N, C-alpha and C positions, 0 to 999 in steps of 0.2 A: 507736199514738197518732199523730195527725196534728199536725204543727207548725202554729202559727198564722202567718198572714202579716201584713204591715204593715197591711193594710186591716182586719183583724179586731180590732186593738187600739183601745180607746176613745180618742177624741181629747179633749184638754183644751181647753176654751174659752179663747181668748186674749182678755184684756181690756186696754184701754189706760186708764191713769190720766189724770185731767184735768190733774194738775200733776206734772211730772217734776222731781225735785230735781236741781240741778246737782251734779256731783261735784267736790269740792274736795280737792285734794291737800294733805296737811299740809306745812308749810314745813320744809325741811331746815335744820338748824343747821350752818352751815359751820364745819368745824374749821380751826384755824390750820395752814397748810401749813408743813411743815418745809423748811428750805433744803436743796436737793438737792446732794449732794456731787458734785464733778467726777469724771470717770472716771479710772481708773488711768493709762490711756494719755495723757490730757490733762496730768495732773500730771507724769508721767515726762518728757514732751516739754518742759514748762516748765522743769523742773529741768535737763535736758540743755542747753537753750538758754542757761541762766544760767551754765553752767560756763565756757565760753570767755571771755566778757567778764570774769568774775571772775578767772580765771587771768591774763589779759592785764594786769589792774590790779595783781594781787598780784606778778607776776613780769614786769616790762616786757621783760626780756631773757631769751632761752632759756638752757638749760644750757650752750650753747656760744657765748654772747656776742652773738647776733643778736636782732632784735626778735621777741617771741613772737607766734605766729599761731594755734596750736592747743594743746590739752592732750591728752596721751596718757596712758591708764590703764596704769600699769606692770603691775598685775595686772588682767587683763581683766575687763570688766563681767560676762561670762558665767561667770566663775569665782567671783566673790564679790559679792553684792549689798551686803554691809556696806561694801565699799570703793568702791562706785560714786561716792559723793559725798564721800569722805574726801580732804581736800585733799593730805595727804602722798603719796597714791597717784597724783596727777596730775603729769605731767612737762611743763613748758613747752618747746615746740619750734616751729620754723618748719615750713612745709609740706614743704619739701625734706628736712629732718631727719626728719620724721615718716614720709615715704615710704621713706627709707633705713633707718630703724629697722624698718619692716615687711618690708623685703626681706631683712634679716639680723638677726632678733630675738635670737638667742643671743649674737652678738657685742656688740650694743648693750646688752643686759640686763646683761652683766658690766661694761661701761663705766659704766653708770648706778649700779650697786651700788658700784663703786669710788669714784665721785664722791660719792654720798650717804652711804655707810657701811653697815656691817653692822647697827648699832643700828636704823637706819631700815628696813632690810630685815626684821629680826627683828620689829619693830613691825607691819609689814604682814602678815607671816606669821601672827602671833598674832591680828590682827584679821580675817584672811581666813576663818578657820574659825568665826566667830561666826554664829549663825543669826539671820536678819532676816526678818520677815514683810513682804513687799513689797506691802502693800495701799495703798489711797489715803491712809491716815493716815501711812504711812511717807513717801510723797512730799510730802504737805502739810508735815510736820515739816521735811523736808530743804529744801523750797522756802523756808520761813520762815527757816531757819538760813542758807542761802546768800544770801538777800536781805539779811538783817541784816549779814552779813559784807561783802557788796558795798557796801551803803550806808555802812558805817563806814570804808571805805577812802578 
């Protein structure tokens, strides 16, 4: 059997209508947009920037009697998210003291525990193991809490 070619097929007569209807798209109903939450990184940076001024206002002098310049996390931020914005975990220091502390952490850690006390250290250890989901809501909550503390000083 022989296949037909394009020319063998009957052609349909094309006609043009006298009046062509315009195509109208239906109007979209706009939904109310939700407020977009800021990113985790943005909120974390905002919270971190708020810590130093807060500690400077709370503790005008460092642990060793000089003017406070920075806040040191006694238990590192990488070890516990629950202690990242926990005020008792922050140690007020000068820049020189902070540098000396990082150069000899074991010596200075024992000094700080002697000054602050074992109850303080036990409180940090208990809170250190708490699980915290560090999503944008965690940082928003902490930002509000830190701002409130800062404004009330």
